[in-house]
mmCIF entry with sequence, helices, sheets and N, C-alpha, C, O atoms, coordinates in Angstrom:
data_MODEL
# 
_entry.id   MODEL 
# 
_entity.id                         1 
_entity.type                       polymer 
_entity.pdbx_number_of_molecules   1 
# 
_entity_poly.entity_id                      1 
_entity_poly.type                           'polypeptide(L)' 
_entity_poly.nstd_linkage                   no 
_entity_poly.nstd_monomer                   no 
_entity_poly.pdbx_seq_one_letter_code       MVRAEGVEATEFPDLANRFQVMSVPQTVINAGAGMVIGAVPEQNLLAELMRAMN 
_entity_poly.pdbx_seq_one_letter_code_can   MVRAEGVEATEFPDLANRFQVMSVPQTVINAGAGMVIGAVPEQNLLAELMRAMN 
_entity_poly.pdbx_strand_id                 A 
# 
loop_
_entity_poly_seq.entity_id 
_entity_poly_seq.num 
_entity_poly_seq.mon_id 
_entity_poly_seq.hetero 
1 1  MET n 
1 2  VAL n 
1 3  ARG n 
1 4  ALA n 
1 5  GLU n 
1 6  GLY n 
1 7  VAL n 
1 8  GLU n 
1 9  ALA n 
1 10 THR n 
1 11 GLU n 
1 12 PHE n 
1 13 PRO n 
1 14 ASP n 
1 15 LEU n 
1 16 ALA n 
1 17 ASN n 
1 18 ARG n 
1 19 PHE n 
1 20 GLN n 
1 21 VAL n 
1 22 MET n 
1 23 SER n 
1 24 VAL n 
1 25 PRO n 
1 26 GLN n 
1 27 THR n 
1 28 VAL n 
1 29 ILE n 
1 30 ASN n 
1 31 ALA n 
1 32 GLY n 
1 33 ALA n 
1 34 GLY n 
1 35 MET n 
1 36 VAL n 
1 37 ILE n 
1 38 GLY n 
1 39 ALA n 
1 40 VAL n 
1 41 PRO n 
1 42 GLU n 
1 43 GLN n 
1 44 ASN n 
1 45 LEU n 
1 46 LEU n 
1 47 ALA n 
1 48 GLU n 
1 49 LEU n 
1 50 MET n 
1 51 ARG n 
1 52 ALA n 
1 53 MET n 
1 54 ASN n 
# 
_struct_asym.id          A 
_struct_asym.entity_id   1 
# 
loop_
_struct_conf.conf_type_id 
_struct_conf.id 
_struct_conf.pdbx_PDB_helix_id 
_struct_conf.beg_label_comp_id 
_struct_conf.beg_label_asym_id 
_struct_conf.beg_label_seq_id 
_struct_conf.pdbx_beg_PDB_ins_code 
_struct_conf.end_label_comp_id 
_struct_conf.end_label_asym_id 
_struct_conf.end_label_seq_id 
_struct_conf.pdbx_end_PDB_ins_code 
_struct_conf.beg_auth_comp_id 
_struct_conf.beg_auth_asym_id 
_struct_conf.beg_auth_seq_id 
_struct_conf.end_auth_comp_id 
_struct_conf.end_auth_asym_id 
_struct_conf.end_auth_seq_id 
_struct_conf.pdbx_PDB_helix_class 
_struct_conf.details 
_struct_conf.pdbx_PDB_helix_length 
HELX_P HELX_P1 AA1 PRO A 13 ? ARG A 18 ? PRO A 13 ARG A 18 1 ? 6  
HELX_P HELX_P2 AA2 ASN A 30 ? GLY A 32 ? ASN A 30 GLY A 32 5 ? 3  
HELX_P HELX_P3 AA3 GLU A 42 ? MET A 53 ? GLU A 42 MET A 53 1 ? 12 
# 
_struct_conf_type.id          HELX_P 
_struct_conf_type.criteria    ? 
_struct_conf_type.reference   ? 
# 
_struct_sheet.id               AA1 
_struct_sheet.type             ? 
_struct_sheet.number_strands   2 
_struct_sheet.details          ? 
# 
_struct_sheet_order.sheet_id     AA1 
_struct_sheet_order.range_id_1   1 
_struct_sheet_order.range_id_2   2 
_struct_sheet_order.offset       ? 
_struct_sheet_order.sense        anti-parallel 
# 
loop_
_struct_sheet_range.sheet_id 
_struct_sheet_range.id 
_struct_sheet_range.beg_label_comp_id 
_struct_sheet_range.beg_label_asym_id 
_struct_sheet_range.beg_label_seq_id 
_struct_sheet_range.pdbx_beg_PDB_ins_code 
_struct_sheet_range.end_label_comp_id 
_struct_sheet_range.end_label_asym_id 
_struct_sheet_range.end_label_seq_id 
_struct_sheet_range.pdbx_end_PDB_ins_code 
_struct_sheet_range.beg_auth_comp_id 
_struct_sheet_range.beg_auth_asym_id 
_struct_sheet_range.beg_auth_seq_id 
_struct_sheet_range.end_auth_comp_id 
_struct_sheet_range.end_auth_asym_id 
_struct_sheet_range.end_auth_seq_id 
AA1 1 GLN A 26 ? ILE A 29 ? GLN A 26 ILE A 29 
AA1 2 GLY A 34 ? ILE A 37 ? GLY A 34 ILE A 37 
# 
loop_
_atom_site.group_PDB 
_atom_site.id 
_atom_site.type_symbol 
_atom_site.label_atom_id 
_atom_site.label_alt_id 
_atom_site.label_comp_id 
_atom_site.label_asym_id 
_atom_site.label_entity_id 
_atom_site.label_seq_id 
_atom_site.pdbx_PDB_ins_code 
_atom_site.Cartn_x 
_atom_site.Cartn_y 
_atom_site.Cartn_z 
_atom_site.occupancy 
_atom_site.B_iso_or_equiv 
_atom_site.pdbx_formal_charge 
_atom_site.auth_seq_id 
_atom_site.auth_comp_id 
_atom_site.auth_asym_id 
_atom_site.auth_atom_id 
_atom_site.pdbx_PDB_model_num 
ATOM 1   N N  . MET A 1 1  ? 10.211  94.802 34.353 1.00 0.00 ? 1  MET A N  1 
ATOM 2   C CA . MET A 1 1  ? 9.211   95.446 33.459 1.00 0.00 ? 1  MET A CA 1 
ATOM 3   C C  . MET A 1 1  ? 8.169   94.566 33.060 1.00 0.00 ? 1  MET A C  1 
ATOM 4   O O  . MET A 1 1  ? 8.439   93.416 32.712 1.00 0.00 ? 1  MET A O  1 
ATOM 5   N N  . VAL A 1 2  ? 6.980   95.007 33.076 1.00 0.00 ? 2  VAL A N  1 
ATOM 6   C CA . VAL A 1 2  ? 5.825   94.228 32.773 1.00 0.00 ? 2  VAL A CA 1 
ATOM 7   C C  . VAL A 1 2  ? 5.044   94.959 31.786 1.00 0.00 ? 2  VAL A C  1 
ATOM 8   O O  . VAL A 1 2  ? 4.817   96.156 31.967 1.00 0.00 ? 2  VAL A O  1 
ATOM 9   N N  . ARG A 1 3  ? 4.582   94.305 30.686 1.00 0.00 ? 3  ARG A N  1 
ATOM 10  C CA . ARG A 1 3  ? 3.735   94.800 29.778 1.00 0.00 ? 3  ARG A CA 1 
ATOM 11  C C  . ARG A 1 3  ? 2.392   94.003 29.853 1.00 0.00 ? 3  ARG A C  1 
ATOM 12  O O  . ARG A 1 3  ? 2.406   92.772 29.875 1.00 0.00 ? 3  ARG A O  1 
ATOM 13  N N  . ALA A 1 4  ? 1.314   94.671 29.889 1.00 0.00 ? 4  ALA A N  1 
ATOM 14  C CA . ALA A 1 4  ? 0.001   93.927 29.974 1.00 0.00 ? 4  ALA A CA 1 
ATOM 15  C C  . ALA A 1 4  ? -1.030  94.497 28.992 1.00 0.00 ? 4  ALA A C  1 
ATOM 16  O O  . ALA A 1 4  ? -1.068  95.705 28.756 1.00 0.00 ? 4  ALA A O  1 
ATOM 17  N N  . GLU A 1 5  ? -1.819  93.665 28.455 1.00 0.00 ? 5  GLU A N  1 
ATOM 18  C CA . GLU A 1 5  ? -2.929  93.976 27.459 1.00 0.00 ? 5  GLU A CA 1 
ATOM 19  C C  . GLU A 1 5  ? -4.182  93.294 27.989 1.00 0.00 ? 5  GLU A C  1 
ATOM 20  O O  . GLU A 1 5  ? -4.181  92.159 28.464 1.00 0.00 ? 5  GLU A O  1 
ATOM 21  N N  . GLY A 1 6  ? -5.199  94.038 27.875 1.00 0.00 ? 6  GLY A N  1 
ATOM 22  C CA . GLY A 1 6  ? -6.573  93.455 28.120 1.00 0.00 ? 6  GLY A CA 1 
ATOM 23  C C  . GLY A 1 6  ? -7.298  93.121 26.892 1.00 0.00 ? 6  GLY A C  1 
ATOM 24  O O  . GLY A 1 6  ? -7.336  93.895 25.935 1.00 0.00 ? 6  GLY A O  1 
ATOM 25  N N  . VAL A 1 7  ? -7.886  91.952 26.908 1.00 0.00 ? 7  VAL A N  1 
ATOM 26  C CA . VAL A 1 7  ? -8.631  91.501 25.582 1.00 0.00 ? 7  VAL A CA 1 
ATOM 27  C C  . VAL A 1 7  ? -9.979  91.023 26.130 1.00 0.00 ? 7  VAL A C  1 
ATOM 28  O O  . VAL A 1 7  ? -10.116 90.367 27.162 1.00 0.00 ? 7  VAL A O  1 
ATOM 29  N N  . GLU A 1 8  ? -11.030 91.461 25.252 1.00 0.00 ? 8  GLU A N  1 
ATOM 30  C CA . GLU A 1 8  ? -12.391 91.012 25.536 1.00 0.00 ? 8  GLU A CA 1 
ATOM 31  C C  . GLU A 1 8  ? -12.542 89.681 24.838 1.00 0.00 ? 8  GLU A C  1 
ATOM 32  O O  . GLU A 1 8  ? -12.557 89.594 23.611 1.00 0.00 ? 8  GLU A O  1 
ATOM 33  N N  . ALA A 1 9  ? -12.656 88.615 25.678 1.00 0.00 ? 9  ALA A N  1 
ATOM 34  C CA . ALA A 1 9  ? -12.770 87.262 25.150 1.00 0.00 ? 9  ALA A CA 1 
ATOM 35  C C  . ALA A 1 9  ? -13.919 87.032 24.097 1.00 0.00 ? 9  ALA A C  1 
ATOM 36  O O  . ALA A 1 9  ? -13.791 86.280 23.131 1.00 0.00 ? 9  ALA A O  1 
ATOM 37  N N  . THR A 1 10 ? -14.988 87.716 24.364 1.00 0.00 ? 10 THR A N  1 
ATOM 38  C CA . THR A 1 10 ? -16.300 87.635 23.462 1.00 0.00 ? 10 THR A CA 1 
ATOM 39  C C  . THR A 1 10 ? -15.973 88.323 22.075 1.00 0.00 ? 10 THR A C  1 
ATOM 40  O O  . THR A 1 10 ? -16.497 87.927 21.034 1.00 0.00 ? 10 THR A O  1 
ATOM 41  N N  . GLU A 1 11 ? -15.131 89.309 22.116 1.00 0.00 ? 11 GLU A N  1 
ATOM 42  C CA . GLU A 1 11 ? -14.836 89.949 20.747 1.00 0.00 ? 11 GLU A CA 1 
ATOM 43  C C  . GLU A 1 11 ? -13.745 89.255 19.973 1.00 0.00 ? 11 GLU A C  1 
ATOM 44  O O  . GLU A 1 11 ? -13.699 89.426 18.755 1.00 0.00 ? 11 GLU A O  1 
ATOM 45  N N  . PHE A 1 12 ? -12.862 88.484 20.579 1.00 0.00 ? 12 PHE A N  1 
ATOM 46  C CA . PHE A 1 12 ? -11.746 87.761 20.057 1.00 0.00 ? 12 PHE A CA 1 
ATOM 47  C C  . PHE A 1 12 ? -11.781 86.235 20.355 1.00 0.00 ? 12 PHE A C  1 
ATOM 48  O O  . PHE A 1 12 ? -10.870 85.720 21.005 1.00 0.00 ? 12 PHE A O  1 
ATOM 49  N N  . PRO A 1 13 ? -12.793 85.537 19.899 1.00 0.00 ? 13 PRO A N  1 
ATOM 50  C CA . PRO A 1 13 ? -12.991 84.111 20.300 1.00 0.00 ? 13 PRO A CA 1 
ATOM 51  C C  . PRO A 1 13 ? -11.800 83.272 19.831 1.00 0.00 ? 13 PRO A C  1 
ATOM 52  O O  . PRO A 1 13 ? -11.429 82.341 20.546 1.00 0.00 ? 13 PRO A O  1 
ATOM 53  N N  . ASP A 1 14 ? -11.153 83.549 18.636 1.00 0.00 ? 14 ASP A N  1 
ATOM 54  C CA . ASP A 1 14 ? -10.075 82.767 18.287 1.00 0.00 ? 14 ASP A CA 1 
ATOM 55  C C  . ASP A 1 14 ? -8.882  82.818 19.393 1.00 0.00 ? 14 ASP A C  1 
ATOM 56  O O  . ASP A 1 14 ? -8.273  81.800 19.722 1.00 0.00 ? 14 ASP A O  1 
ATOM 57  N N  . LEU A 1 15 ? -8.622  84.032 19.903 1.00 0.00 ? 15 LEU A N  1 
ATOM 58  C CA . LEU A 1 15 ? -7.569  84.210 20.883 1.00 0.00 ? 15 LEU A CA 1 
ATOM 59  C C  . LEU A 1 15 ? -8.010  83.560 22.149 1.00 0.00 ? 15 LEU A C  1 
ATOM 60  O O  . LEU A 1 15 ? -7.212  82.899 22.813 1.00 0.00 ? 15 LEU A O  1 
ATOM 61  N N  . ALA A 1 16 ? -9.268  83.726 22.515 1.00 0.00 ? 16 ALA A N  1 
ATOM 62  C CA . ALA A 1 16 ? -9.753  82.967 23.705 1.00 0.00 ? 16 ALA A CA 1 
ATOM 63  C C  . ALA A 1 16 ? -9.604  81.538 23.624 1.00 0.00 ? 16 ALA A C  1 
ATOM 64  O O  . ALA A 1 16 ? -9.220  80.895 24.601 1.00 0.00 ? 16 ALA A O  1 
ATOM 65  N N  . ASN A 1 17 ? -9.919  80.933 22.378 1.00 0.00 ? 17 ASN A N  1 
ATOM 66  C CA . ASN A 1 17 ? -9.720  79.461 22.271 1.00 0.00 ? 17 ASN A CA 1 
ATOM 67  C C  . ASN A 1 17 ? -8.285  79.155 22.256 1.00 0.00 ? 17 ASN A C  1 
ATOM 68  O O  . ASN A 1 17 ? -7.914  78.098 22.767 1.00 0.00 ? 17 ASN A O  1 
ATOM 69  N N  . ARG A 1 18 ? -7.396  79.996 21.704 1.00 0.00 ? 18 ARG A N  1 
ATOM 70  C CA . ARG A 1 18 ? -6.033  79.533 21.623 1.00 0.00 ? 18 ARG A CA 1 
ATOM 71  C C  . ARG A 1 18 ? -5.436  79.499 23.111 1.00 0.00 ? 18 ARG A C  1 
ATOM 72  O O  . ARG A 1 18 ? -4.504  78.732 23.349 1.00 0.00 ? 18 ARG A O  1 
ATOM 73  N N  . PHE A 1 19 ? -5.902  80.227 23.998 1.00 0.00 ? 19 PHE A N  1 
ATOM 74  C CA . PHE A 1 19 ? -5.403  80.239 25.394 1.00 0.00 ? 19 PHE A CA 1 
ATOM 75  C C  . PHE A 1 19 ? -6.379  79.575 26.400 1.00 0.00 ? 19 PHE A C  1 
ATOM 76  O O  . PHE A 1 19 ? -6.192  79.636 27.615 1.00 0.00 ? 19 PHE A O  1 
ATOM 77  N N  . GLN A 1 20 ? -7.431  78.936 25.829 1.00 0.00 ? 20 GLN A N  1 
ATOM 78  C CA . GLN A 1 20 ? -8.323  78.120 26.613 1.00 0.00 ? 20 GLN A CA 1 
ATOM 79  C C  . GLN A 1 20 ? -8.909  78.947 27.624 1.00 0.00 ? 20 GLN A C  1 
ATOM 80  O O  . GLN A 1 20 ? -8.922  78.558 28.792 1.00 0.00 ? 20 GLN A O  1 
ATOM 81  N N  . VAL A 1 21 ? -9.444  80.159 27.256 1.00 0.00 ? 21 VAL A N  1 
ATOM 82  C CA . VAL A 1 21 ? -10.150 80.977 28.376 1.00 0.00 ? 21 VAL A CA 1 
ATOM 83  C C  . VAL A 1 21 ? -11.411 80.459 28.607 1.00 0.00 ? 21 VAL A C  1 
ATOM 84  O O  . VAL A 1 21 ? -12.158 80.381 27.632 1.00 0.00 ? 21 VAL A O  1 
ATOM 85  N N  . MET A 1 22 ? -11.841 80.060 29.771 1.00 0.00 ? 22 MET A N  1 
ATOM 86  C CA . MET A 1 22 ? -13.031 79.552 30.134 1.00 0.00 ? 22 MET A CA 1 
ATOM 87  C C  . MET A 1 22 ? -13.782 80.355 31.168 1.00 0.00 ? 22 MET A C  1 
ATOM 88  O O  . MET A 1 22 ? -14.981 80.157 31.366 1.00 0.00 ? 22 MET A O  1 
ATOM 89  N N  . SER A 1 23 ? -13.064 81.286 31.849 1.00 0.00 ? 23 SER A N  1 
ATOM 90  C CA . SER A 1 23 ? -13.682 82.135 32.792 1.00 0.00 ? 23 SER A CA 1 
ATOM 91  C C  . SER A 1 23 ? -12.990 83.570 32.805 1.00 0.00 ? 23 SER A C  1 
ATOM 92  O O  . SER A 1 23 ? -11.879 83.723 32.296 1.00 0.00 ? 23 SER A O  1 
ATOM 93  N N  . VAL A 1 24 ? -13.622 84.517 33.349 1.00 0.00 ? 24 VAL A N  1 
ATOM 94  C CA . VAL A 1 24 ? -13.115 85.905 33.289 1.00 0.00 ? 24 VAL A CA 1 
ATOM 95  C C  . VAL A 1 24 ? -13.183 86.346 34.697 1.00 0.00 ? 24 VAL A C  1 
ATOM 96  O O  . VAL A 1 24 ? -14.187 86.134 35.377 1.00 0.00 ? 24 VAL A O  1 
ATOM 97  N N  . PRO A 1 25 ? -12.025 87.019 35.200 1.00 0.00 ? 25 PRO A N  1 
ATOM 98  C CA . PRO A 1 25 ? -10.922 87.230 34.588 1.00 0.00 ? 25 PRO A CA 1 
ATOM 99  C C  . PRO A 1 25 ? -9.924  86.076 34.484 1.00 0.00 ? 25 PRO A C  1 
ATOM 100 O O  . PRO A 1 25 ? -9.958  85.195 35.343 1.00 0.00 ? 25 PRO A O  1 
ATOM 101 N N  . GLN A 1 26 ? -9.043  86.028 33.491 1.00 0.00 ? 26 GLN A N  1 
ATOM 102 C CA . GLN A 1 26 ? -8.103  85.044 33.299 1.00 0.00 ? 26 GLN A CA 1 
ATOM 103 C C  . GLN A 1 26 ? -6.778  85.707 32.833 1.00 0.00 ? 26 GLN A C  1 
ATOM 104 O O  . GLN A 1 26 ? -6.766  86.371 31.797 1.00 0.00 ? 26 GLN A O  1 
ATOM 105 N N  . THR A 1 27 ? -5.783  85.552 33.505 1.00 0.00 ? 27 THR A N  1 
ATOM 106 C CA . THR A 1 27 ? -4.471  86.205 33.188 1.00 0.00 ? 27 THR A CA 1 
ATOM 107 C C  . THR A 1 27 ? -3.544  85.124 32.540 1.00 0.00 ? 27 THR A C  1 
ATOM 108 O O  . THR A 1 27 ? -3.163  84.138 33.171 1.00 0.00 ? 27 THR A O  1 
ATOM 109 N N  . VAL A 1 28 ? -3.227  85.358 31.312 1.00 0.00 ? 28 VAL A N  1 
ATOM 110 C CA . VAL A 1 28 ? -2.172  84.457 30.613 1.00 0.00 ? 28 VAL A CA 1 
ATOM 111 C C  . VAL A 1 28 ? -0.865  85.159 30.633 1.00 0.00 ? 28 VAL A C  1 
ATOM 112 O O  . VAL A 1 28 ? -0.772  86.335 30.280 1.00 0.00 ? 28 VAL A O  1 
ATOM 113 N N  . ILE A 1 29 ? 0.117   84.478 31.028 1.00 0.00 ? 29 ILE A N  1 
ATOM 114 C CA . ILE A 1 29 ? 1.485   85.024 31.134 1.00 0.00 ? 29 ILE A CA 1 
ATOM 115 C C  . ILE A 1 29 ? 2.302   84.406 30.186 1.00 0.00 ? 29 ILE A C  1 
ATOM 116 O O  . ILE A 1 29 ? 2.234   83.189 30.014 1.00 0.00 ? 29 ILE A O  1 
ATOM 117 N N  . ASN A 1 30 ? 3.193   85.226 29.452 1.00 0.00 ? 30 ASN A N  1 
ATOM 118 C CA . ASN A 1 30 ? 4.089   84.759 28.492 1.00 0.00 ? 30 ASN A CA 1 
ATOM 119 C C  . ASN A 1 30 ? 3.560   83.655 27.529 1.00 0.00 ? 30 ASN A C  1 
ATOM 120 O O  . ASN A 1 30 ? 4.120   82.565 27.412 1.00 0.00 ? 30 ASN A O  1 
ATOM 121 N N  . ALA A 1 31 ? 2.505   83.999 26.890 1.00 0.00 ? 31 ALA A N  1 
ATOM 122 C CA . ALA A 1 31 ? 1.882   83.041 25.975 1.00 0.00 ? 31 ALA A CA 1 
ATOM 123 C C  . ALA A 1 31 ? 1.564   81.660 26.418 1.00 0.00 ? 31 ALA A C  1 
ATOM 124 O O  . ALA A 1 31 ? 1.589   80.690 25.660 1.00 0.00 ? 31 ALA A O  1 
ATOM 125 N N  . GLY A 1 32 ? 1.269   81.616 27.655 1.00 0.00 ? 32 GLY A N  1 
ATOM 126 C CA . GLY A 1 32 ? 0.842   80.333 28.362 1.00 0.00 ? 32 GLY A CA 1 
ATOM 127 C C  . GLY A 1 32 ? 1.805   79.699 29.326 1.00 0.00 ? 32 GLY A C  1 
ATOM 128 O O  . GLY A 1 32 ? 1.525   78.642 29.892 1.00 0.00 ? 32 GLY A O  1 
ATOM 129 N N  . ALA A 1 33 ? 2.961   80.351 29.521 1.00 0.00 ? 33 ALA A N  1 
ATOM 130 C CA . ALA A 1 33 ? 4.004   79.808 30.434 1.00 0.00 ? 33 ALA A CA 1 
ATOM 131 C C  . ALA A 1 33 ? 3.452   79.930 31.861 1.00 0.00 ? 33 ALA A C  1 
ATOM 132 O O  . ALA A 1 33 ? 4.015   79.278 32.741 1.00 0.00 ? 33 ALA A O  1 
ATOM 133 N N  . GLY A 1 34 ? 2.400   80.706 32.173 1.00 0.00 ? 34 GLY A N  1 
ATOM 134 C CA . GLY A 1 34 ? 1.837   80.856 33.420 1.00 0.00 ? 34 GLY A CA 1 
ATOM 135 C C  . GLY A 1 34 ? 0.447   81.214 33.200 1.00 0.00 ? 34 GLY A C  1 
ATOM 136 O O  . GLY A 1 34 ? 0.109   81.694 32.118 1.00 0.00 ? 34 GLY A O  1 
ATOM 137 N N  . MET A 1 35 ? -0.483  80.999 34.246 1.00 0.00 ? 35 MET A N  1 
ATOM 138 C CA . MET A 1 35 ? -1.845  81.420 34.086 1.00 0.00 ? 35 MET A CA 1 
ATOM 139 C C  . MET A 1 35 ? -2.463  81.582 35.507 1.00 0.00 ? 35 MET A C  1 
ATOM 140 O O  . MET A 1 35 ? -2.194  80.844 36.455 1.00 0.00 ? 35 MET A O  1 
ATOM 141 N N  . VAL A 1 36 ? -3.333  82.648 35.539 1.00 0.00 ? 36 VAL A N  1 
ATOM 142 C CA . VAL A 1 36 ? -4.097  82.867 36.809 1.00 0.00 ? 36 VAL A CA 1 
ATOM 143 C C  . VAL A 1 36 ? -5.539  82.984 36.459 1.00 0.00 ? 36 VAL A C  1 
ATOM 144 O O  . VAL A 1 36 ? -5.914  83.800 35.617 1.00 0.00 ? 36 VAL A O  1 
ATOM 145 N N  . ILE A 1 37 ? -6.393  82.154 37.113 1.00 0.00 ? 37 ILE A N  1 
ATOM 146 C CA . ILE A 1 37 ? -7.794  82.250 36.829 1.00 0.00 ? 37 ILE A CA 1 
ATOM 147 C C  . ILE A 1 37 ? -8.551  82.851 37.994 1.00 0.00 ? 37 ILE A C  1 
ATOM 148 O O  . ILE A 1 37 ? -8.437  82.409 39.137 1.00 0.00 ? 37 ILE A O  1 
ATOM 149 N N  . GLY A 1 38 ? -9.321  83.865 37.672 1.00 0.00 ? 38 GLY A N  1 
ATOM 150 C CA . GLY A 1 38 ? -10.017 84.596 38.732 1.00 0.00 ? 38 GLY A CA 1 
ATOM 151 C C  . GLY A 1 38 ? -9.320  85.879 39.219 1.00 0.00 ? 38 GLY A C  1 
ATOM 152 O O  . GLY A 1 38 ? -8.238  86.283 38.793 1.00 0.00 ? 38 GLY A O  1 
ATOM 153 N N  . ALA A 1 39 ? -10.014 86.423 40.091 1.00 0.00 ? 39 ALA A N  1 
ATOM 154 C CA . ALA A 1 39 ? -9.375  87.676 40.782 1.00 0.00 ? 39 ALA A CA 1 
ATOM 155 C C  . ALA A 1 39 ? -8.664  87.119 41.999 1.00 0.00 ? 39 ALA A C  1 
ATOM 156 O O  . ALA A 1 39 ? -9.273  86.566 42.915 1.00 0.00 ? 39 ALA A O  1 
ATOM 157 N N  . VAL A 1 40 ? -7.290  87.295 41.972 1.00 0.00 ? 40 VAL A N  1 
ATOM 158 C CA . VAL A 1 40 ? -6.488  86.754 43.158 1.00 0.00 ? 40 VAL A CA 1 
ATOM 159 C C  . VAL A 1 40 ? -5.757  87.849 43.785 1.00 0.00 ? 40 VAL A C  1 
ATOM 160 O O  . VAL A 1 40 ? -5.578  88.916 43.197 1.00 0.00 ? 40 VAL A O  1 
ATOM 161 N N  . PRO A 1 41 ? -5.323  87.610 44.982 1.00 0.00 ? 41 PRO A N  1 
ATOM 162 C CA . PRO A 1 41 ? -4.545  88.623 45.692 1.00 0.00 ? 41 PRO A CA 1 
ATOM 163 C C  . PRO A 1 41 ? -3.186  88.868 44.921 1.00 0.00 ? 41 PRO A C  1 
ATOM 164 O O  . PRO A 1 41 ? -2.637  88.004 44.237 1.00 0.00 ? 41 PRO A O  1 
ATOM 165 N N  . GLU A 1 42 ? -2.766  90.004 45.091 1.00 0.00 ? 42 GLU A N  1 
ATOM 166 C CA . GLU A 1 42 ? -1.440  90.519 44.325 1.00 0.00 ? 42 GLU A CA 1 
ATOM 167 C C  . GLU A 1 42 ? -0.361  89.549 44.587 1.00 0.00 ? 42 GLU A C  1 
ATOM 168 O O  . GLU A 1 42 ? 0.399   89.244 43.667 1.00 0.00 ? 42 GLU A O  1 
ATOM 169 N N  . GLN A 1 43 ? -0.228  89.039 45.758 1.00 0.00 ? 43 GLN A N  1 
ATOM 170 C CA . GLN A 1 43 ? 0.904   88.033 46.188 1.00 0.00 ? 43 GLN A CA 1 
ATOM 171 C C  . GLN A 1 43 ? 0.859   86.768 45.219 1.00 0.00 ? 43 GLN A C  1 
ATOM 172 O O  . GLN A 1 43 ? 1.869   86.234 44.763 1.00 0.00 ? 43 GLN A O  1 
ATOM 173 N N  . ASN A 1 44 ? -0.433  86.366 44.972 1.00 0.00 ? 44 ASN A N  1 
ATOM 174 C CA . ASN A 1 44 ? -0.561  85.208 44.083 1.00 0.00 ? 44 ASN A CA 1 
ATOM 175 C C  . ASN A 1 44 ? -0.229  85.378 42.703 1.00 0.00 ? 44 ASN A C  1 
ATOM 176 O O  . ASN A 1 44 ? 0.376   84.523 42.057 1.00 0.00 ? 44 ASN A O  1 
ATOM 177 N N  . LEU A 1 45 ? -0.663  86.598 42.194 1.00 0.00 ? 45 LEU A N  1 
ATOM 178 C CA . LEU A 1 45 ? -0.282  86.996 40.864 1.00 0.00 ? 45 LEU A CA 1 
ATOM 179 C C  . LEU A 1 45 ? 1.220   87.060 40.693 1.00 0.00 ? 45 LEU A C  1 
ATOM 180 O O  . LEU A 1 45 ? 1.789   86.444 39.791 1.00 0.00 ? 45 LEU A O  1 
ATOM 181 N N  . LEU A 1 46 ? 1.830   87.792 41.546 1.00 0.00 ? 46 LEU A N  1 
ATOM 182 C CA . LEU A 1 46 ? 3.247   87.946 41.552 1.00 0.00 ? 46 LEU A CA 1 
ATOM 183 C C  . LEU A 1 46 ? 3.995   86.645 41.711 1.00 0.00 ? 46 LEU A C  1 
ATOM 184 O O  . LEU A 1 46 ? 5.004   86.456 41.032 1.00 0.00 ? 46 LEU A O  1 
ATOM 185 N N  . ALA A 1 47 ? 3.577   85.760 42.542 1.00 0.00 ? 47 ALA A N  1 
ATOM 186 C CA . ALA A 1 47 ? 4.151   84.393 42.507 1.00 0.00 ? 47 ALA A CA 1 
ATOM 187 C C  . ALA A 1 47 ? 4.059   83.534 41.260 1.00 0.00 ? 47 ALA A C  1 
ATOM 188 O O  . ALA A 1 47 ? 4.959   82.752 40.953 1.00 0.00 ? 47 ALA A O  1 
ATOM 189 N N  . GLU A 1 48 ? 2.901   83.704 40.517 1.00 0.00 ? 48 GLU A N  1 
ATOM 190 C CA . GLU A 1 48 ? 2.794   83.042 39.296 1.00 0.00 ? 48 GLU A CA 1 
ATOM 191 C C  . GLU A 1 48 ? 3.632   83.744 38.195 1.00 0.00 ? 48 GLU A C  1 
ATOM 192 O O  . GLU A 1 48 ? 4.197   83.048 37.351 1.00 0.00 ? 48 GLU A O  1 
ATOM 193 N N  . LEU A 1 49 ? 3.733   85.064 38.169 1.00 0.00 ? 49 LEU A N  1 
ATOM 194 C CA . LEU A 1 49 ? 4.614   85.701 37.258 1.00 0.00 ? 49 LEU A CA 1 
ATOM 195 C C  . LEU A 1 49 ? 6.111   85.270 37.436 1.00 0.00 ? 49 LEU A C  1 
ATOM 196 O O  . LEU A 1 49 ? 6.816   85.014 36.460 1.00 0.00 ? 49 LEU A O  1 
ATOM 197 N N  . MET A 1 50 ? 6.563   85.201 38.727 1.00 0.00 ? 50 MET A N  1 
ATOM 198 C CA . MET A 1 50 ? 7.889   84.752 38.976 1.00 0.00 ? 50 MET A CA 1 
ATOM 199 C C  . MET A 1 50 ? 8.084   83.361 38.519 1.00 0.00 ? 50 MET A C  1 
ATOM 200 O O  . MET A 1 50 ? 9.126   83.063 37.934 1.00 0.00 ? 50 MET A O  1 
ATOM 201 N N  . ARG A 1 51 ? 7.133   82.460 38.747 1.00 0.00 ? 51 ARG A N  1 
ATOM 202 C CA . ARG A 1 51 ? 7.192   81.051 38.362 1.00 0.00 ? 51 ARG A CA 1 
ATOM 203 C C  . ARG A 1 51 ? 7.316   80.926 36.884 1.00 0.00 ? 51 ARG A C  1 
ATOM 204 O O  . ARG A 1 51 ? 8.136   80.155 36.386 1.00 0.00 ? 51 ARG A O  1 
ATOM 205 N N  . ALA A 1 52 ? 6.490   81.693 36.148 1.00 0.00 ? 52 ALA A N  1 
ATOM 206 C CA . ALA A 1 52 ? 6.509   81.700 34.710 1.00 0.00 ? 52 ALA A CA 1 
ATOM 207 C C  . ALA A 1 52 ? 7.790   82.220 34.014 1.00 0.00 ? 52 ALA A C  1 
ATOM 208 O O  . ALA A 1 52 ? 8.071   81.931 32.851 1.00 0.00 ? 52 ALA A O  1 
ATOM 209 N N  . MET A 1 53 ? 8.534   82.999 34.802 1.00 0.00 ? 53 MET A N  1 
ATOM 210 C CA . MET A 1 53 ? 9.714   83.559 34.253 1.00 0.00 ? 53 MET A CA 1 
ATOM 211 C C  . MET A 1 53 ? 10.878  82.629 34.331 1.00 0.00 ? 53 MET A C  1 
ATOM 212 O O  . MET A 1 53 ? 11.854  82.808 33.602 1.00 0.00 ? 53 MET A O  1 
ATOM 213 N N  . ASN A 1 54 ? 10.815  81.613 35.211 1.00 0.00 ? 54 ASN A N  1 
ATOM 214 C CA . ASN A 1 54 ? 11.987  80.681 35.431 1.00 0.00 ? 54 ASN A CA 1 
ATOM 215 C C  . ASN A 1 54 ? 11.836  79.544 34.540 1.00 0.00 ? 54 ASN A C  1 
ATOM 216 O O  . ASN A 1 54 ? 12.677  78.645 34.539 1.00 0.00 ? 54 ASN A O  1 
# 
């Protein structure tokens, strides 16, 4: 099960600073346990999700 939320970094600068968002898109997994910067292939995103869950 995966829950995802989209946040506009320019509208929520405190949240963007909290997770050190420097580029868009940036995917933060489990409050920083994992992170993907840029548009990546599905396999790369899945691999980072799995890594962050361990």
